N, C-alpha and C positions, 0 to 999 in steps of 0.2 A: 210713713213719710210725713208725719206731723211735725217733726223737729227740723229746724233750719239752722245750719252752721255756716257762718260767714268766714271766709278765708281771705284775709288781706295778703296779697301776694300769692294767691293759690296757684298761679300758673308758673311759679318758679321751680327751681330744682327740688327743694324739699316739699313745696306746696303740692305738686302733682301727686306725690306719694301720700300725703295727708288726705288729699281729696279722695283717692282710691280707697283708703281705709274708712273714710266717712261713708262713701257709697255702700260699702259692705254692711254698714249698720242699718241701711235703709233710710237714713236722714237725707234731707235735701241739702245741697251745697250752693252757696252764693259766693262767686269768685269776684273779689273787689281788687282792682288794680288800675294803674295809670292807663294802660292800653289793653282792655279786655280781649281784643282780637288775638293777642298772643297766648291766650288761654283757651281758645276755642277747641283745641285738640282734646280737651278734657270731656267735652260733651258726649261723644260716643262711648266713653268709659263708664258712664252712669246709665241709669234707666231713663225711660221716657219721662221728661219733665222734672228730672232730679237735679238738673244743673241750671243755674241762672247767672247772669253776668251783670256787673255794674262798674261804671267808671269811678275811680276814687283815688285821689292823691291824699295819703294820710297826713300831709301837712295842711290840708284844707279841712277845718272842723265841720263845715256844712256838708261836704261830700262824705266825710266819715260818718256823721250822724245819719245821713240818708242810707248809707250802706248797712249800718248796724240795725236799723229799724226792723222790728219783727223777728230778730234773731233769738234763738235759744242759747247759742254758744257762739263765741267769736275767737278766732285764732289770728294773731298778728305775726306773720312770717317775713315781713319786709325788713331788709337789711342791705347795707352797702359795705364794700371793702374800701371804697374811696369816694369822696364827694361830700354832700351835705350831711355830715354825721349828726350835727345838732338838730337839723330840721327833721330828719327821718328817725334817728334812734332816740331822741329825747322828746321834741315837740310832737312828732308824729305818734310816738308810743303813748304820750299823754293824751292826745286827741282820741285815740282808740279807747283807752281806759275810761276817760271821762264820758265818752258817748255810751259805752257799755253800762256805766253806773247810772246814767240818766235814763237810759232805755229799759233798765231793769233786766239786763241780760243775765242769765243764770250762771254762765261760765265764761271765763276769759283765760286763754293760754297765750302767754307772751314768750316768743322764741328769742332768746338772747344768745350768749356764747360763753364758753369757758374762757376765763380771763377778763370778764366784765368787772370793772372796778372803777369807781368814781375818781380814784387817785392814780389811775394807770398813766404811764408815761406816754402811751399812744392815744391819739384822738379817738381811734376806733374803740379800744377797750374802755376809755374814759366815758365816751358817749353811751356805750352799752350799759355801763354801770349806773350812770345817771338816769338812763331810761328805765332801768329796773326800779330805781327809787321812785320815779314819777308814777309808774304803774302801780306800785304798792300803795302809794299815797292815795291815788284816785280810786283804786279797786283792790282793797286789801286781800280779797279771796282769790286773786289771780294766781294761776299756776305759772311759774317761771321755769322754762326749760333751757338749759345751757348745754348744747352739744359741742363736742370737739370737732375736728375737721371732718366733714362729711365725705364719704366716698360712695359712688354708685355709677351706673352706666353713663349718665349724662354729666358727670362731675367735670370740673375744670382744674382738678388737682392731679389725680393719678393719670388722667388722659393727657394732661399737658406734658408731664415728664415722660410718659411713654412715647408721645409723639417726638419729643426731643431726642430720646434714646435711639429712635429709628433713623434720625437724620444726621447726628453729629458723632464724631469718634470719641469724644470725651464729654463728661457732664460736670460742670462746676457745681459744688454743693455749698450753699450758704448756710451758716449756722449748723454745721454737721452734727454737733453734739446735743442740740436742742431736742427735747423729747416730745413726741406726738402720740396721740391715742385715737387714730382714725376710727370713725364709727359709721356703720352701714346706714345709709339714708332711709331704707325701709324700716329698720329698727326704730329710728327716731320718729318716723311718721306714725308707727303704731303707738308709741308712747304719747305723742302729741294728740292723736285722735282719742285715745283712752282718757286723757286728762280733760279734753273738751266734752266728752260724753258722760263723764263721771266726776262732776265737781265736788260731790260729797267726799269722794275718796282721795282727790288730789288737789282740791282748792286750797290756796294759801301756802302751798309747798314750793320749794325750789329743787330742781333735779339737775345733776350734772351727768351727762351721758357720753360715755366713751366706749370704745371697742374693747375686745379682750386682750389686745396686744399693745404694749407701749414700746415704740421704736424710736431710735434717734433718726434724724433726717438722713444721715448717711446710710443707716440700715434700711430705711424705706427706699432710698434710691437703688440700693443693691437688689432689693426684692423686685422692684419694677424692672430692672435690667434682666434679671434672671427669668422673670415671668414672661417677658416679651422676647426672650431669646437673643438679646443684644448684650454681648460681653464688653461693656464700655468701661473705660477708665473713669474713675470718680476722683475729681480734684477738689479737695476741701479748701475753700476760699478763706484765708485768714480774716478774722473779724475787722481789723483796721481797713483792709482793702474792700471788704463787702460794705462796711459802713460808709466809706467814702463814695463807693459806687451808688449806694442808695441816696446819699446826700446830693451828689452832683447830677445824677440822671433820673432819679425817681419821679421827677415831675413830668418827664416826657411820655407821650403815648407809647404803649408797648414796652415800657421799661421793665426789666426783669424783677425789680422790687422797688417799692416806694419807701420813702423814709419812715412813714408810719408803719408799714409792714415790717420794716427792720426793727423798729421799736417793739412791735408785738412779739417778734421772735426772740427777744431777750429773756423771755420766760417760757418754761415748759407749758405745752398745751395738753394737760392731763387733768382728769377729774381728781378732786381732793379726796383723801381717805375719809371714810365715815359719812360721805354725802349720799343722799338718795340717788339711785341710778336706775338702769334698765331693769334690774331685778325687782325693783319696787313695783313694776308693771307686770311682773311674771314673765319677763323676757330674758333670754340668754343672748348676749351680744354675738353677732356673726363675725367670724374671723375673715380677714382679707382674702385668704386663699380659697375660702369656701365659695365665694361668688365672683370676685374680681377677675379671675382667670377666664371666666366666661366671655367677657368682652375685651380683655386685654390681648387675647390671642389674635385679634385683628391687627395688632401692631407687629406681629412676627412676620418674618420675610415670607414664609410659606403658610401663613395662617395657623390654624389649629393642628396642622400636620407637621409643624416644625418642632424640633426639640428645644427644651429650655436650656439656657446657658447656666453653668454653675456660677456661684458668687465669685 
Protein backbone atom coordinates (compact mmCIF):
# COMPACT_ATOMS: atom_id res chain seq x y z
CA UNK A 1 0.00 0.00 0.00
CA UNK A 2 2.92 2.34 -0.66
CA UNK A 3 1.37 3.65 -3.90
CA UNK A 4 -1.34 6.30 -3.94
CA UNK A 5 -3.70 6.72 -6.90
CA UNK A 6 -5.93 9.80 -6.98
CA UNK A 7 -9.23 9.47 -8.84
CA UNK A 8 -10.92 12.71 -9.84
CA UNK A 9 -14.59 11.71 -10.07
CA UNK A 10 -13.92 8.37 -8.40
CA UNK A 11 -17.48 8.10 -7.12
CA UNK A 12 -19.02 8.23 -10.59
CA UNK A 13 -20.27 5.40 -12.78
CA UNK A 14 -16.89 4.49 -14.24
CA UNK A 15 -14.93 5.71 -11.23
CA UNK A 16 -16.39 3.18 -8.81
CA UNK A 17 -15.21 0.34 -11.05
CA UNK A 18 -11.75 1.87 -11.46
CA UNK A 19 -11.47 2.21 -7.69
CA UNK A 20 -12.22 -1.48 -7.22
CA UNK A 21 -9.51 -2.43 -9.71
CA UNK A 22 -7.01 -0.22 -7.88
CA UNK A 23 -8.03 -1.80 -4.57
CA UNK A 24 -7.13 -5.23 -5.97
CA UNK A 25 -3.59 -4.01 -6.68
CA UNK A 26 -3.14 -3.07 -3.03
CA UNK A 27 -2.60 0.63 -3.77
CA UNK A 28 -4.32 3.34 -1.78
CA UNK A 29 -7.10 5.35 -3.42
CA UNK A 30 -7.79 9.04 -2.94
CA UNK A 31 -11.19 10.05 -4.26
CA UNK A 32 -11.38 13.72 -5.27
CA UNK A 33 -14.70 15.25 -6.25
CA UNK A 34 -17.08 18.12 -5.62
CA UNK A 35 -19.01 16.28 -2.91
CA UNK A 36 -16.93 13.41 -1.46
CA UNK A 37 -19.92 12.22 0.58
CA UNK A 38 -21.39 10.83 -2.63
CA UNK A 39 -18.42 8.48 -2.85
CA UNK A 40 -18.45 7.22 0.75
CA UNK A 41 -20.01 3.95 -0.47
CA UNK A 42 -16.55 3.03 -1.79
CA UNK A 43 -14.92 2.84 1.65
CA UNK A 44 -16.10 -0.66 2.64
CA UNK A 45 -15.03 -1.99 -0.78
CA UNK A 46 -11.38 -1.41 0.06
CA UNK A 47 -9.21 -2.49 2.96
CA UNK A 48 -8.75 -0.68 6.25
CA UNK A 49 -7.18 2.71 5.56
CA UNK A 50 -7.07 2.09 1.80
CA UNK A 51 -9.46 4.92 0.87
CA UNK A 52 -9.32 8.63 1.53
CA UNK A 53 -11.52 11.48 0.34
CA UNK A 54 -10.89 15.09 -0.58
CA UNK A 55 -13.09 17.89 -1.89
CA UNK A 56 -11.97 19.16 -5.27
CA UNK A 57 -13.51 21.07 -8.15
CA UNK A 58 -11.23 20.46 -11.13
CA UNK A 59 -11.95 24.02 -12.26
CA UNK A 60 -10.14 25.23 -9.11
CA UNK A 61 -6.33 24.95 -9.61
CA UNK A 62 -5.56 25.23 -5.88
CA UNK A 63 -7.95 22.41 -4.94
CA UNK A 64 -6.61 20.26 -7.77
CA UNK A 65 -3.00 20.80 -6.67
CA UNK A 66 -3.89 19.85 -3.10
CA UNK A 67 -5.68 16.69 -4.26
CA UNK A 68 -2.75 15.62 -6.46
CA UNK A 69 -0.04 16.18 -3.84
CA UNK A 70 1.74 12.96 -2.89
CA UNK A 71 0.12 10.88 -5.64
CA UNK A 72 1.99 8.24 -7.63
CA UNK A 73 -0.72 8.17 -10.31
CA UNK A 74 -3.76 10.29 -11.16
CA UNK A 75 -6.88 9.46 -13.16
CA UNK A 76 -9.23 12.17 -14.42
CA UNK A 77 -12.70 10.68 -14.86
CA UNK A 78 -14.69 13.91 -14.68
CA UNK A 79 -17.02 14.63 -17.58
CA UNK A 80 -20.37 16.22 -18.43
CA UNK A 81 -23.06 15.54 -21.01
CA UNK A 82 -24.33 19.09 -20.68
CA UNK A 83 -23.24 22.16 -18.78
CA UNK A 84 -19.86 23.86 -18.43
CA UNK A 85 -17.99 21.92 -21.11
CA UNK A 86 -15.16 24.43 -21.37
CA UNK A 87 -14.62 24.68 -17.63
CA UNK A 88 -14.63 20.94 -17.00
CA UNK A 89 -13.38 19.29 -20.19
CA UNK A 90 -10.75 21.89 -21.14
CA UNK A 91 -9.73 24.13 -18.22
CA UNK A 92 -10.31 21.39 -15.65
CA UNK A 93 -8.39 18.80 -17.64
CA UNK A 94 -5.53 21.28 -18.01
CA UNK A 95 -5.54 21.99 -14.26
CA UNK A 96 -5.17 18.28 -13.51
CA UNK A 97 -2.39 17.79 -16.08
CA UNK A 98 -0.43 20.84 -14.93
CA UNK A 99 -0.76 19.85 -11.27
CA UNK A 100 0.51 16.36 -12.09
CA UNK A 101 3.50 17.77 -13.98
CA UNK A 102 4.38 20.18 -11.18
CA UNK A 103 4.03 17.50 -8.49
CA UNK A 104 6.14 14.97 -10.38
CA UNK A 105 3.33 12.42 -10.62
CA UNK A 106 4.48 9.26 -12.38
CA UNK A 107 1.32 8.51 -14.37
CA UNK A 108 -1.72 10.41 -15.60
CA UNK A 109 -4.73 8.77 -17.25
CA UNK A 110 -7.18 11.12 -18.91
CA UNK A 111 -10.58 9.62 -19.73
CA UNK A 112 -12.01 11.23 -22.84
CA UNK A 113 -14.53 9.77 -25.32
CA UNK A 114 -14.77 8.37 -28.83
CA UNK A 115 -15.67 11.31 -31.04
CA UNK A 116 -13.39 13.77 -29.24
CA UNK A 117 -12.34 16.26 -31.91
CA UNK A 118 -11.34 19.94 -31.61
CA UNK A 119 -13.28 20.54 -34.85
CA UNK A 120 -16.44 18.66 -33.80
CA UNK A 121 -19.80 20.27 -34.51
CA UNK A 122 -20.95 19.44 -30.97
CA UNK A 123 -19.69 21.39 -27.98
CA UNK A 124 -19.19 18.11 -26.11
CA UNK A 125 -16.97 16.53 -28.77
CA UNK A 126 -15.14 19.80 -29.39
CA UNK A 127 -14.38 20.38 -25.71
CA UNK A 128 -13.25 16.77 -25.26
CA UNK A 129 -10.87 17.16 -28.20
CA UNK A 130 -9.45 20.45 -26.95
CA UNK A 131 -9.10 18.93 -23.49
CA UNK A 132 -6.98 16.12 -24.92
CA UNK A 133 -4.70 18.65 -26.62
CA UNK A 134 -4.34 20.60 -23.36
CA UNK A 135 -3.45 17.44 -21.44
CA UNK A 136 -0.88 16.35 -24.02
CA UNK A 137 0.73 19.80 -23.94
CA UNK A 138 1.05 19.89 -20.14
CA UNK A 139 1.78 16.17 -19.56
CA UNK A 140 3.07 14.53 -22.78
CA UNK A 141 3.26 11.05 -21.25
CA UNK A 142 -0.42 11.01 -20.25
CA UNK A 143 -2.48 8.00 -21.31
CA UNK A 144 -5.69 9.04 -23.07
CA UNK A 145 -8.58 6.58 -22.95
CA UNK A 146 -11.55 7.09 -25.28
CA UNK A 147 -14.43 4.71 -24.46
CA UNK A 148 -17.58 4.29 -26.52
CA UNK A 149 -20.94 4.34 -24.72
CA UNK A 150 -20.55 2.57 -21.38
CA UNK A 151 -23.01 -0.05 -20.18
CA UNK A 152 -23.25 -1.57 -16.72
CA UNK A 153 -25.67 -2.20 -13.91
CA UNK A 154 -25.80 1.47 -12.86
CA UNK A 155 -25.78 2.99 -16.35
CA UNK A 156 -28.22 5.64 -17.55
CA UNK A 157 -28.35 4.28 -21.09
CA UNK A 158 -29.61 0.68 -21.24
CA UNK A 159 -31.58 1.17 -18.03
CA UNK A 160 -33.24 4.30 -19.35
CA UNK A 161 -34.57 2.60 -22.48
CA UNK A 162 -35.46 -0.59 -20.60
CA UNK A 163 -37.55 1.51 -18.22
CA UNK A 164 -39.32 3.19 -21.12
CA UNK A 165 -40.02 -0.15 -22.80
CA UNK A 166 -41.78 -1.27 -19.64
CA UNK A 167 -44.07 1.77 -19.60
CA UNK A 168 -44.98 2.71 -23.17
CA UNK A 169 -46.54 0.73 -26.04
CA UNK A 170 -44.11 2.09 -28.64
CA UNK A 171 -40.57 3.46 -28.56
CA UNK A 172 -39.46 6.33 -30.78
CA UNK A 173 -35.94 5.80 -32.12
CA UNK A 174 -33.86 8.88 -32.88
CA UNK A 175 -31.06 8.42 -35.44
CA UNK A 176 -31.98 4.73 -35.97
CA UNK A 177 -29.09 4.04 -38.36
CA UNK A 178 -26.28 5.60 -36.30
CA UNK A 179 -23.79 2.94 -35.21
CA UNK A 180 -22.81 2.36 -31.58
CA UNK A 181 -20.22 0.10 -29.97
CA UNK A 182 -21.31 -0.24 -26.32
CA UNK A 183 -18.47 -1.27 -24.02
CA UNK A 184 -18.75 -2.91 -20.60
CA UNK A 185 -17.80 -0.49 -17.83
CA UNK A 186 -15.77 -3.13 -15.96
CA UNK A 187 -13.61 -3.73 -19.05
CA UNK A 188 -12.86 -0.03 -19.37
CA UNK A 189 -12.09 0.17 -15.65
CA UNK A 190 -9.53 -2.63 -15.96
CA UNK A 191 -7.84 -0.79 -18.82
CA UNK A 192 -7.80 2.54 -16.97
CA UNK A 193 -6.38 0.95 -13.82
CA UNK A 194 -3.72 -0.90 -15.82
CA UNK A 195 -2.67 2.34 -17.51
CA UNK A 196 -2.43 4.13 -14.16
CA UNK A 197 -0.34 1.38 -12.59
CA UNK A 198 1.93 0.78 -15.62
CA UNK A 199 2.95 4.13 -17.14
CA UNK A 200 5.98 2.56 -18.85
CA UNK A 201 3.71 0.28 -20.85
CA UNK A 202 0.90 2.72 -21.59
CA UNK A 203 2.18 6.27 -21.09
CA UNK A 204 1.86 8.62 -24.06
CA UNK A 205 -0.63 6.37 -25.87
CA UNK A 206 -4.25 6.90 -26.90
CA UNK A 207 -6.73 4.01 -26.72
CA UNK A 208 -10.21 3.75 -28.24
CA UNK A 209 -12.28 1.22 -26.32
CA UNK A 210 -15.40 -0.36 -27.75
CA UNK A 211 -17.29 -3.58 -27.19
CA UNK A 212 -17.30 -6.63 -29.49
CA UNK A 213 -20.58 -5.65 -31.19
CA UNK A 214 -21.39 -2.72 -33.47
CA UNK A 215 -25.14 -2.09 -33.46
CA UNK A 216 -27.36 0.54 -34.98
CA UNK A 217 -29.56 2.47 -32.57
CA UNK A 218 -32.57 0.59 -33.94
CA UNK A 219 -30.88 -2.79 -33.43
CA UNK A 220 -29.94 -1.87 -29.87
CA UNK A 221 -33.53 -0.90 -29.06
CA UNK A 222 -34.69 -4.23 -30.53
CA UNK A 223 -32.25 -6.09 -28.30
CA UNK A 224 -33.38 -4.20 -25.19
CA UNK A 225 -37.03 -4.97 -25.90
CA UNK A 226 -36.31 -8.66 -26.48
CA UNK A 227 -34.17 -8.95 -23.35
CA UNK A 228 -36.75 -7.27 -21.12
CA UNK A 229 -39.62 -9.28 -22.61
CA UNK A 230 -41.48 -6.27 -24.03
CA UNK A 231 -42.50 -6.67 -27.67
CA UNK A 232 -42.79 -2.95 -28.40
CA UNK A 233 -43.22 -1.22 -31.73
CA UNK A 234 -40.16 0.79 -32.70
CA UNK A 235 -40.88 4.01 -34.54
CA UNK A 236 -37.90 5.46 -36.42
CA UNK A 237 -38.14 9.24 -36.10
CA UNK A 238 -37.22 11.06 -39.34
CA UNK A 239 -34.15 13.24 -38.98
CA UNK A 240 -35.95 16.53 -39.76
CA UNK A 241 -38.49 15.83 -37.02
CA UNK A 242 -35.87 14.70 -34.48
CA UNK A 243 -33.63 17.68 -35.25
CA UNK A 244 -36.53 20.09 -34.82
CA UNK A 245 -37.46 18.43 -31.52
CA UNK A 246 -33.89 18.79 -30.25
CA UNK A 247 -33.71 22.42 -31.40
CA UNK A 248 -37.02 23.50 -29.87
CA UNK A 249 -37.16 21.47 -26.64
CA UNK A 250 -33.57 20.38 -25.94
CA UNK A 251 -33.06 23.22 -23.47
CA UNK A 252 -35.86 22.03 -21.17
CA UNK A 253 -35.16 19.87 -18.10
CA UNK A 254 -35.93 16.23 -18.87
CA UNK A 255 -35.92 16.78 -22.65
CA UNK A 256 -35.42 13.50 -24.56
CA UNK A 257 -32.42 14.93 -26.42
CA UNK A 258 -30.49 18.20 -26.38
CA UNK A 259 -29.32 19.99 -29.49
CA UNK A 260 -25.72 19.15 -28.67
CA UNK A 261 -26.56 15.47 -28.22
CA UNK A 262 -28.31 15.57 -31.59
CA UNK A 263 -25.12 16.92 -33.15
CA UNK A 264 -23.11 14.15 -31.47
CA UNK A 265 -25.39 11.53 -33.01
CA UNK A 266 -24.58 12.72 -36.52
CA UNK A 267 -21.48 10.51 -36.42
CA UNK A 268 -21.07 6.83 -35.54
CA UNK A 269 -19.74 6.16 -32.06
CA UNK A 270 -17.31 3.35 -32.91
CA UNK A 271 -13.57 2.83 -32.48
CA UNK A 272 -11.48 3.58 -35.53
CA UNK A 273 -9.79 0.70 -37.30
CA UNK A 274 -6.14 0.25 -36.38
CA UNK A 275 -6.29 2.06 -33.02
CA UNK A 276 -5.10 0.51 -29.78
CA UNK A 277 -8.01 -1.07 -27.94
CA UNK A 278 -8.88 -3.42 -25.07
CA UNK A 279 -6.73 -6.16 -26.58
CA UNK A 280 -3.70 -3.93 -25.98
CA UNK A 281 -4.37 -4.54 -22.26
CA UNK A 282 -4.79 -8.29 -22.76
CA UNK A 283 -8.57 -7.95 -22.42
CA UNK A 284 -11.34 -9.46 -24.51
CA UNK A 285 -14.38 -7.13 -24.69
CA UNK A 286 -17.49 -8.44 -22.96
CA UNK A 287 -20.64 -8.88 -25.11
CA UNK A 288 -23.87 -7.19 -24.00
CA UNK A 289 -25.73 -10.47 -23.58
CA UNK A 290 -23.01 -11.94 -21.35
CA UNK A 291 -23.71 -9.56 -18.48
CA UNK A 292 -26.58 -7.15 -19.19
CA UNK A 293 -29.32 -9.77 -18.92
CA UNK A 294 -28.32 -10.18 -15.28
CA UNK A 295 -29.82 -6.82 -14.32
CA UNK A 296 -32.21 -6.14 -17.21
CA UNK A 297 -34.38 -9.06 -16.07
CA UNK A 298 -35.69 -6.71 -13.38
CA UNK A 299 -37.57 -4.87 -16.14
CA UNK A 300 -39.51 -7.99 -17.19
CA UNK A 301 -43.09 -8.29 -16.03
CA UNK A 302 -42.35 -11.45 -14.05
CA UNK A 303 -38.65 -10.85 -13.44
CA UNK A 304 -36.18 -13.55 -14.37
CA UNK A 305 -38.97 -16.12 -14.69
CA UNK A 306 -40.49 -14.35 -17.71
CA UNK A 307 -39.72 -15.39 -21.26
CA UNK A 308 -37.96 -13.01 -23.63
CA UNK A 309 -39.93 -11.60 -26.54
CA UNK A 310 -38.69 -12.26 -30.07
CA UNK A 311 -37.41 -9.30 -32.09
